[in-house]
C-alpha positions as CSV (number, residue, x, y, z in Angstrom):
1,M,-23.9,125.5,-124.1
2,D,-20.2,125.8,-123.3
3,N,-19.3,129.4,-124.4
4,R,-15.9,130.6,-125.5
5,V,-14.5,133.5,-123.3
6,V,-11.4,135.6,-123.8
7,V,-9.2,136.2,-120.8
8,D,-6.2,138.6,-121.3
9,G,-6.3,137.9,-125.1
10,Q,-6.4,134.1,-124.6
11,A,-9.6,132.2,-125.5
12,Y,-10.9,129.5,-123.2
13,W,-14.0,127.4,-122.9
14,A,-16.1,128.7,-120.0
15,S,-16.2,125.3,-118.4
16,A,-12.4,125.2,-118.4
17,V,-12.2,128.6,-116.7
18,V,-14.5,127.4,-113.9
19,R,-12.6,124.1,-113.6
20,D,-9.1,125.5,-113.7
21,V,-9.4,128.7,-111.7
22,V,-7.2,129.1,-108.6
23,V,-7.3,131.7,-105.9
24,R,-4.1,132.9,-104.1
25,P,-2.8,136.0,-102.2
26,V,-1.5,138.8,-104.3
27,A,2.3,139.0,-104.3
28,P,3.9,142.3,-103.1
29,T,5.1,143.0,-106.6
30,E,1.5,142.6,-107.9
31,T,-0.1,145.0,-105.3
32,G,0.2,148.0,-107.6
33,R,-1.6,146.2,-110.4
34,W,-4.3,144.9,-108.1
35,K,-5.0,148.4,-106.8
36,S,-5.0,150.0,-110.2
37,L,-7.6,147.6,-111.5
38,I,-9.8,148.1,-108.5
39,Q,-9.5,151.9,-108.8
40,Q,-10.4,151.8,-112.5
41,H,-13.1,149.2,-112.7
42,H,-14.8,148.9,-109.2
43,Y,-17.7,151.3,-108.7
44,L,-16.5,152.2,-105.2
45,G,-12.9,152.7,-106.2
46,L,-10.2,151.9,-103.6
47,D,-11.4,154.0,-100.7
48,H,-12.5,152.5,-97.4
49,L,-10.5,149.3,-97.6
50,V,-9.1,150.0,-94.2
51,G,-7.5,148.2,-91.3
52,E,-6.0,144.8,-91.6
53,T,-6.2,143.6,-95.3
54,I,-5.8,140.5,-97.4
55,L,-5.7,140.8,-101.2
56,H,-6.7,137.8,-103.3
57,V,-6.5,137.2,-107.1
58,A,-8.3,134.5,-109.1
59,E,-6.5,133.3,-112.2
60,V,-6.4,130.8,-115.0
61,D,-3.0,129.9,-116.4
62,G,-1.7,133.1,-114.9
63,H,-4.4,135.2,-116.4
64,W,-6.4,137.3,-113.8
65,V,-10.1,136.7,-113.9
66,A,-11.2,138.2,-110.5
67,L,-10.0,140.3,-107.6
68,L,-11.1,140.2,-104.0
69,G,-10.1,142.5,-101.1
70,W,-10.7,141.6,-97.5
71,C,-10.4,144.2,-94.7
72,S,-11.3,144.8,-91.0
73,A,-15.0,144.5,-90.1
74,A,-17.4,147.4,-89.9
75,L,-17.8,148.8,-86.4
76,K,-21.6,149.1,-86.4
77,V,-23.8,146.5,-88.1
78,A,-27.0,145.9,-86.3
79,A,-28.0,142.7,-88.1
80,R,-24.6,141.1,-87.6
81,D,-24.4,142.1,-83.9
82,E,-27.9,140.7,-83.4
83,L,-26.9,137.4,-84.9
84,I,-23.9,137.1,-82.7
85,G,-25.5,138.5,-79.6
86,W,-22.2,139.6,-78.1
87,S,-21.7,142.2,-75.3
88,P,-20.0,145.5,-75.9
89,Q,-16.9,144.2,-74.1
90,Q,-16.9,141.0,-76.2
91,K,-17.4,143.0,-79.4
92,Q,-14.5,145.4,-78.6
93,R,-12.2,142.4,-78.0
94,R,-13.4,140.1,-80.8
95,L,-14.3,142.4,-83.7
96,K,-10.9,141.8,-85.2
97,L,-12.0,138.1,-85.6
98,V,-14.5,139.2,-88.3
99,A,-13.3,140.1,-91.8
100,Q,-15.2,142.1,-94.4
101,N,-15.2,141.4,-98.1
102,G,-14.7,145.0,-99.0
103,R,-14.1,144.5,-102.7
104,F,-15.1,141.8,-105.3
105,L,-14.4,142.6,-109.0
106,M,-14.9,140.2,-111.9
107,L,-12.5,140.9,-114.8
108,V,-14.6,138.8,-117.1
109,E,-18.3,139.0,-117.8
110,A,-20.1,136.9,-115.2
111,Q,-22.8,136.0,-117.6
112,A,-20.2,134.6,-120.0
113,V,-18.8,132.2,-117.4
114,P,-21.7,130.9,-115.3
115,N,-20.9,129.9,-111.7
116,L,-17.4,131.5,-111.8
117,A,-18.2,134.3,-109.4
118,S,-19.6,131.9,-106.7
119,R,-16.8,129.5,-107.2
120,V,-14.1,132.2,-106.8
121,L,-15.9,133.6,-103.8
122,A,-16.1,130.2,-102.1
123,M,-12.4,129.5,-102.8
124,S,-11.3,132.8,-101.4
125,T,-13.4,132.4,-98.3
126,R,-12.1,128.9,-97.8
127,R,-8.5,130.0,-97.5
128,L,-9.1,133.3,-95.8
129,A,-8.6,132.2,-92.2
130,E,-5.3,130.6,-92.9
131,D,-4.0,133.6,-94.9
132,W,-5.2,136.0,-92.3
133,R,-3.4,134.2,-89.5
134,A,-0.2,134.0,-91.6
135,V,-0.2,137.7,-92.3
136,H,-1.7,139.3,-89.2
137,G,-0.9,136.7,-86.5
138,H,-4.5,136.0,-85.4
139,P,-7.4,134.1,-86.9
140,V,-10.7,135.3,-88.4
141,V,-13.8,133.1,-88.0
142,L,-16.6,135.1,-89.6
143,A,-16.8,137.0,-92.9
144,E,-19.2,139.8,-93.7
145,S,-20.1,141.7,-96.9
146,F,-22.5,144.4,-98.0
147,V,-24.2,144.3,-101.4
148,D,-26.0,147.2,-103.0
149,P,-29.3,145.7,-104.2
150,A,-29.7,148.5,-106.7
151,R,-26.6,147.2,-108.5
152,F,-26.3,143.5,-107.7
153,P,-28.7,140.8,-106.6
154,G,-26.1,139.1,-104.5
155,T,-26.7,135.7,-106.1
156,C,-23.1,134.6,-106.0
157,Y,-22.9,135.1,-102.3
158,R,-25.9,133.0,-101.6
159,A,-24.7,130.3,-104.0
160,A,-21.4,130.3,-102.1
161,G,-23.2,129.6,-98.8
162,W,-23.5,133.1,-97.4
163,Q,-26.4,134.0,-95.1
164,L,-28.5,137.0,-95.8
165,L,-29.3,138.8,-92.5
166,G,-31.2,141.9,-93.7
167,Q,-30.3,145.4,-94.6
168,T,-28.2,148.2,-93.2
169,Q,-29.9,151.4,-92.0
170,G,-28.4,153.4,-94.8
171,Y,-25.7,155.2,-92.8
172,G,-22.0,155.5,-93.6
173,K,-19.0,156.9,-91.8
174,H,-17.6,160.2,-93.3
175,A,-15.1,162.5,-91.6
176,M,-15.3,160.5,-88.3
177,R,-19.1,160.9,-88.2
178,Y,-22.0,158.7,-89.3
179,A,-24.2,160.3,-91.9
180,E,-27.3,159.0,-93.8
181,H,-26.7,158.2,-97.4
182,G,-30.1,156.7,-98.2
183,Q,-28.7,153.6,-99.9
184,P,-29.3,150.6,-97.6
185,K,-27.3,147.5,-98.4
186,Q,-27.8,143.8,-97.9
187,V,-25.9,142.3,-95.0
188,L,-24.5,138.8,-95.7
189,V,-22.3,136.7,-93.4
190,R,-20.4,133.4,-93.8
191,E,-18.9,131.3,-90.9
192,L,-15.3,130.3,-91.7
193,L,-15.5,127.7,-89.0
194,R,-18.8,125.9,-88.0
195,G,-20.3,127.5,-84.9
196,A,-18.1,130.6,-85.1
197,A,-21.0,133.1,-84.6
198,G,-21.8,131.3,-81.3
199,W,-18.2,131.3,-80.2
200,L,-18.0,135.1,-80.5
201,R,-20.6,135.5,-77.7
202,Q,-19.3,132.9,-75.3
203,P,-17.9,134.2,-71.9
204,F,-14.3,133.0,-72.6
205,D,-12.4,132.9,-75.8
206,R,-12.3,129.5,-77.4
207,P,-8.9,128.3,-78.5
208,E,-9.9,128.8,-82.1
209,L,-10.3,132.5,-81.4
210,A,-6.8,133.0,-80.0
211,A,-3.6,133.7,-81.8
212,A,-2.0,130.8,-79.8
213,R,-4.1,127.7,-79.0
214,G,-4.9,127.2,-75.3
215,V,-7.6,125.7,-73.1
216,D,-11.3,126.2,-73.7
217,L,-12.3,127.9,-70.5
218,N,-16.0,127.6,-71.4
219,Q,-15.6,123.9,-70.5
220,V,-13.8,124.5,-67.2
221,P,-16.0,124.4,-64.0
222,L,-15.6,127.6,-62.0
223,S,-18.1,127.4,-59.1
224,G,-19.2,124.6,-56.9
225,Q,-17.4,122.3,-54.6
226,D,-15.2,120.9,-57.3
227,G,-14.7,124.2,-59.3
228,L,-11.7,126.3,-59.8
229,L,-12.7,128.9,-57.2
230,A,-13.0,126.3,-54.5
231,A,-9.5,125.0,-55.3
232,L,-8.0,128.5,-55.2
233,A,-9.7,129.2,-51.9
234,Q,-7.4,126.6,-50.4
235,V,-4.3,128.8,-51.1
236,P,-3.4,130.8,-48.0
237,D,-4.0,134.6,-48.1
238,S,-1.3,136.4,-46.2
239,R,-2.5,139.9,-47.0
240,K,-3.6,142.3,-44.3
241,R,-7.4,142.9,-44.4
242,R,-7.1,146.7,-44.5
243,G,-7.2,148.2,-47.9
244,I,-8.0,145.0,-49.8
245,R,-10.1,145.8,-53.0
246,H,-10.1,142.4,-54.7
247,S,-10.4,138.9,-53.3
248,Q,-7.3,136.8,-53.7
249,V,-9.4,134.1,-55.2
250,G,-10.6,136.4,-57.9
251,I,-7.1,137.6,-58.8
252,L,-5.8,134.1,-58.9
253,A,-8.7,132.9,-61.0
254,I,-8.0,135.6,-63.6
255,A,-4.3,134.8,-63.6
256,V,-4.9,131.1,-64.0
257,C,-7.4,131.7,-66.9
258,A,-5.1,134.1,-68.6
259,V,-2.1,131.7,-68.4
260,L,-4.3,128.8,-69.7
261,T,-5.1,130.9,-72.8
262,G,-1.6,131.9,-73.5
263,S,-0.6,134.9,-71.3
264,R,3.0,134.8,-70.1
265,S,3.6,138.1,-68.2
266,Y,2.0,140.3,-65.6
267,H,1.1,142.9,-68.3
268,A,-0.5,140.2,-70.5
269,I,-2.6,139.0,-67.5
270,A,-3.7,142.5,-66.8
271,D,-4.6,143.1,-70.5
272,Y,-6.6,139.8,-70.4
273,A,-8.4,141.0,-67.2
274,A,-9.2,144.3,-68.8
275,G,-11.0,142.6,-71.7
276,L,-13.3,140.5,-69.5
277,S,-17.0,141.4,-69.3
278,G,-18.6,142.2,-66.0
279,E,-20.5,138.9,-66.1
280,V,-17.2,137.0,-66.4
281,L,-15.5,139.0,-63.6
282,L,-18.4,138.1,-61.3
283,R,-18.1,134.4,-62.2
284,L,-14.4,134.6,-61.4
285,G,-15.1,135.8,-57.9
286,L,-14.7,139.6,-58.2
287,R,-17.2,141.9,-56.6
288,P,-18.2,145.6,-57.1
289,S,-16.5,148.1,-54.9
290,P,-18.6,148.8,-51.8
291,N,-17.7,152.5,-52.1
292,T,-18.4,153.1,-55.8
293,G,-20.5,150.1,-56.7
294,K,-18.4,149.7,-59.8
295,L,-16.9,146.4,-60.9
296,R,-13.3,146.8,-62.1
297,P,-10.7,144.3,-63.0
298,P,-7.5,144.3,-60.9
299,S,-4.6,146.4,-62.3
300,E,-1.2,145.2,-63.3
301,P,0.5,146.4,-60.1
302,T,-2.2,144.6,-58.0
303,I,-1.8,141.3,-60.0
304,R,2.0,141.6,-59.8
305,R,1.9,142.2,-56.0
306,V,-0.4,139.3,-55.2
307,L,1.3,136.8,-57.4
308,S,4.8,137.8,-56.2
309,R,3.8,137.2,-52.5
310,I,1.7,134.1,-53.0
311,D,2.7,130.7,-51.6
312,A,3.8,129.4,-55.0
313,D,4.0,125.7,-54.0
314,A,0.4,125.8,-52.5
315,L,-0.9,127.5,-55.7
316,D,0.9,125.0,-57.9
317,R,-0.5,122.0,-56.0
318,Q,-4.1,123.3,-56.1
319,V,-4.1,124.3,-59.7
320,G,-2.3,121.2,-60.9
321,A,-4.6,118.9,-59.0
322,F,-7.6,120.7,-60.2
323,L,-6.6,120.6,-63.9
324,S,-5.7,117.0,-63.6
325,R,-9.0,116.2,-61.8
326,I,-11.2,117.8,-64.5
327,G,-9.6,115.7,-67.2
328,L,-7.8,118.5,-69.0
329,A,-5.1,116.0,-70.1
330,E,-5.4,112.5,-71.4
331,A,-1.6,112.2,-71.3
332,V,1.1,114.1,-69.3
333,A,4.8,114.2,-69.5
334,F,7.4,115.0,-66.8
335,D,10.9,116.2,-67.4
336,G,13.6,118.3,-65.9
337,K,15.3,121.5,-67.2
338,T,18.1,123.6,-65.9
339,L,17.3,127.3,-66.0
340,R,19.7,129.2,-68.1
341,G,21.5,132.1,-66.3
342,S,20.2,131.0,-62.8
343,A,23.7,130.2,-61.5
344,Q,25.0,132.9,-59.1
345,G,28.4,132.8,-57.4
346,E,28.8,129.5,-55.5
347,H,25.2,128.5,-56.2
348,K,24.6,126.1,-59.0
349,A,22.1,126.7,-61.7
350,Q,18.5,126.1,-60.7
351,H,17.0,122.8,-61.9
352,L,13.3,122.4,-62.2
353,M,11.2,119.3,-62.8
354,S,7.7,119.8,-64.3
355,V,4.6,117.8,-65.3
356,V,3.0,119.2,-68.4
357,T,0.0,118.2,-70.6
358,H,0.6,116.9,-74.1
359,K,-2.0,118.7,-76.1
360,T,-1.4,122.2,-74.6
361,P,1.7,123.4,-72.8
362,V,0.0,123.6,-69.4
363,V,2.1,123.0,-66.3
364,L,0.3,120.7,-63.8
365,A,3.0,120.6,-61.2
366,Q,6.7,121.5,-60.8
367,T,9.4,121.4,-58.1
368,A,12.9,122.5,-57.7
369,V,15.5,119.7,-57.7
370,G,18.1,120.3,-55.0
371,D,21.9,120.1,-55.4
372,K,22.1,116.9,-53.3
373,T,19.5,114.9,-55.1
374,N,18.3,114.2,-58.7
375,E,15.1,113.8,-60.7
376,I,14.5,110.1,-59.8
377,P,13.4,110.5,-56.2
378,E,11.5,113.7,-57.0
379,A,9.3,112.1,-59.7
380,R,7.0,110.2,-57.3
381,R,6.5,113.3,-55.0
382,L,5.7,115.4,-58.1
383,L,3.0,112.9,-59.4
384,E,1.5,112.2,-55.9
385,P,-1.2,114.9,-55.8
386,L,-2.3,114.5,-59.4
387,E,-5.3,112.6,-60.6
388,L,-3.8,110.1,-63.1
389,R,-6.5,107.4,-63.3
390,G,-7.0,106.5,-66.9
391,K,-4.1,108.8,-68.1
392,V,-0.8,108.0,-69.7
393,V,2.4,109.3,-68.1
394,T,5.4,109.7,-70.4
395,A,9.0,110.3,-69.4
396,D,12.6,110.0,-70.7
397,A,15.0,107.1,-70.1
398,M,16.1,108.4,-66.7
399,H,12.7,107.5,-65.2
400,T,12.4,104.0,-66.6
401,Q,12.3,102.6,-63.1
402,R,10.3,99.6,-61.8
403,D,9.2,101.4,-58.6
404,L,7.9,104.4,-60.5
405,A,6.1,102.2,-63.0
406,R,4.4,100.3,-60.2
407,F,3.5,103.5,-58.5
408,I,1.8,104.9,-61.6
409,V,-0.1,101.7,-62.4
410,E,-0.9,100.3,-58.9
411,Q,-1.4,103.4,-56.8
412,K,-2.4,106.0,-59.3
413,G,-4.4,103.9,-61.7
414,G,-2.6,105.2,-64.7
415,D,-0.5,103.9,-67.5
416,Y,3.1,104.7,-68.5
417,L,5.2,105.1,-71.6
418,F,8.9,105.2,-70.8
419,T,11.9,105.4,-73.1
420,V,14.7,102.9,-73.2
421,K,18.2,103.8,-74.5
422,D,21.3,101.8,-75.5
423,N,22.9,102.3,-72.1
424,Q,20.2,100.0,-70.6
425,P,21.3,96.7,-72.3
426,T,19.4,94.4,-70.0
427,M,16.1,96.2,-70.6
428,L,16.8,96.2,-74.3
429,K,17.3,92.4,-74.4
430,L,14.1,91.9,-72.4
431,L,12.2,94.1,-74.9
432,A,13.7,92.3,-77.9
433,A,12.5,89.0,-76.5
434,Q,9.0,90.3,-75.8
435,D,6.2,88.8,-77.9
436,W,4.8,92.0,-79.3
437,D,1.8,90.2,-80.8
438,V,0.3,90.2,-77.3
439,S,1.9,93.4,-76.1
440,P,1.7,95.8,-74.5
441,P,-0.1,94.0,-71.6
442,V,-3.5,95.1,-70.6
443,H,-3.8,97.8,-67.9
444,G,-2.9,96.6,-64.4
445,D,-0.9,93.5,-65.5
């Protein structure tokens, strides 16, 4: 039977409430009202909604029917940690990727509107990751909640696809200490992205776990003859043997992995290294100190010193060739840019030409273009060491040259997509006369 329900003095059919309900973030001007309602009507009040927060409201025709509060995850949850299986270092770095449903308050009787609570919860959970990234600058991929079985059966959570993991041990944090309160709660979790619980225990952060998308290092081969470490071992090490604590290969491997996942400074690389587990540091070629037996990541001064003295061209060639060889990019682009502010005295501004991937901004190769030349003769030399078989190379109109096209197709086994502008009238006429029903020609023609 379709009951009538009153919301803010307005009568609705229960089925219409379920059908027309929407969930959205609370506007800044509405925060006071949201907090006041939680304080008045939720049995826990407003305390303990700490850390990063997102406030949601469910409404029908502007009338509020439910409130949800999301906050930072609990520090210690044995059932959740067992499900994920992460190491202490991984947990310390990735706990911010878990959000807690700290408050859920229905403003109408749940019995009067069947299925409303589970629908509201599902709608809020569905948009949580996007809202969290917009407000806090990083994603969340797993949601958790704690239900007091003495008060609620938790039916709406299970109906919304949440997984019951078990119960807490009945402890709570009070005055910076954990004390037993004797009221164990049900632990429920919901993946916001499929497979998220497994991602949280992987050695490297997946792109979905980062604030800025990068490369999934879990798919990058590290060891073996064709691995990253073997490629980096080809870069000359000019350091004196005395006093060396970390291998150059290990430092370079950390720097490459950090840059591929979005790091853009020495400090960012050092922060990335500090967050790696001992297992990952070993896989990247670092070893425990022979004196202390401890495995420590390289410090920022060490990273800065090694990278500032390295043969940049040799490192560039090895890393670019490796990334191209493992199929990181299906398509690459090359282009030149003049570095702003690089002109000094009689010296002209520095002009760099780079090859980058399309999907992620990873530089595969780059070279400086001298004052007495231009990009056209440098293009072939830049592409020479890269594995281009089966890949598409794109470039601007400057590089629409027959010799370069033949080099890409005949010698490198790739394909090209070049731009043609109005200042190339002959090429434009040829293209206009082309029978596009049978074009472009098959690879190799």
